[in-house]
N, C-alpha and C positions, 0 to 999 in steps of 0.2 A: 504494500500500500504506500510505501515511501516514494514510489515512482510517480504517484499521482500528485502533481505539484500544486502549491498554493492552498493546501488544506491544513487547518490547525490539527493538533493532536486529538482534540475532542472529536472533530469531524471524521478523522481517520478511524477513531474508535467506533463511531457510529456506523461507518461503512463496513467494518469488520463484523458487525452484528447482523448485517443483511443476509449472508448465506445461512446463518443459523435460524433466523426467522423463517426463511424459506423452508428449511429442514423441518421446523416444527409443523408447518402446514403439510408437508409431504408425509411426515410420520402419521398424522391423523388420517389423511386421505388414503394412503397406501394400506394402512391397517383396516380401514373400513372396506376397501375393495377386496383385500385379502380375506377378510371374514365373510363377506357377502358371497364371493365366488368360491372360496374354499380351495383355490388353486394357488398354493403358496410358492411352489418352485418356479413357475414361469414369471410370477411377479418378482420374486427374489432375483432371478437372472436379469430381468429388465432393469431393476434398480441398480444392480451392480454394473451393468454395461453403461447405464446413464452416468453413474458416478465415475467410472473409468474414463469415459469420453469427456466429461467435464474437467477432470484432472488433467488429461492430456491437452485439451484445448487451452486451458489456463496458461500453459507454458508458452504457447506460440502466438498469443494475441496481445493487443495493447492492454494497459492496466485496467481501463474501464470495461473492456470486453472480458478481461480476465476475472473481474468481479462477477460478471454474469456467469462465466464458466465455473467459478467456485460455487455459485448458487446451485448450478446443475449438479456439481459433484456432491455437495452437502445434501441435496434432495435425493441423490442416489444412495449414498453410503449410510447416512443416518437411519433411514427407515428400513434398511436391509437387515440390521441387527435384530430387531424384535421379531421380524418375520422368520429369520434364520432359526432362532431358538424355538419356534413353534414346530418346526419340521420333525426333529427327533422325538419330541414329546408326543407327537400324534401317532406314532407307531411302535414306540418302545415303552417298556415298563420303567417306572420311576427309578427302580434299583439299577437299571442299566444306564440310564441317562445321567444320573448324579456323578459317577466317576468321570465320565467324559466331559461334563461341564467343569468339573474341578481341574482336569488336565488342561483344558483350553484356557481357563482363567489363570492357571499357574504360568503357562507359556506367555500369555498376554502380559502378565506382571513382569516377566523377564524382559519383554520388549521395552517396557518403560525404563529399564536400566540400560539395556544394550544400545538403543538408538542414541541417547544423549552422549553416552561414552564414546560411541563410534564417531559421532560428529566432532567431539572434542579431539579425538586422536587425528582425524582428518585435518582439522584446522591447525593443530600443532605441526603436522607433517608438511602441509602445503601452504599455510598462511591464510587460507580462505576455505569456506564451505561451498563456494559457487563453482559450478562446472565451467571449464574453459573449453568451449566447443571450437574455437578458432585454431587450436593447436593441431 
């Protein structure tokens, strides 16, 4: 958001809230559609593709268009999580689901440690965390 010139820190903060407001609406709508149709897998795949396309698009467009792309990404990824967790519970016994959920949560917690550590190591080694595509 720093590439969008002429905005105060407060306005930049407001802009960063826009994708998450879009995600709130998408969680509500996708949950309603998923419950009404009962077809969770196609909806989940659609949301994940939408999120991936929004993330990829955000890299290649201007900052203002990137904000819109981040809205698409948030509207894809955030509603996908609650729909994902309903799938195993719909056909497995609770005793089989619980260890799997615990394993996924444990691995996710490791990601909260590994990613910042990796970025720190990359920045220490290269002096930056930005990719240099011109080389």
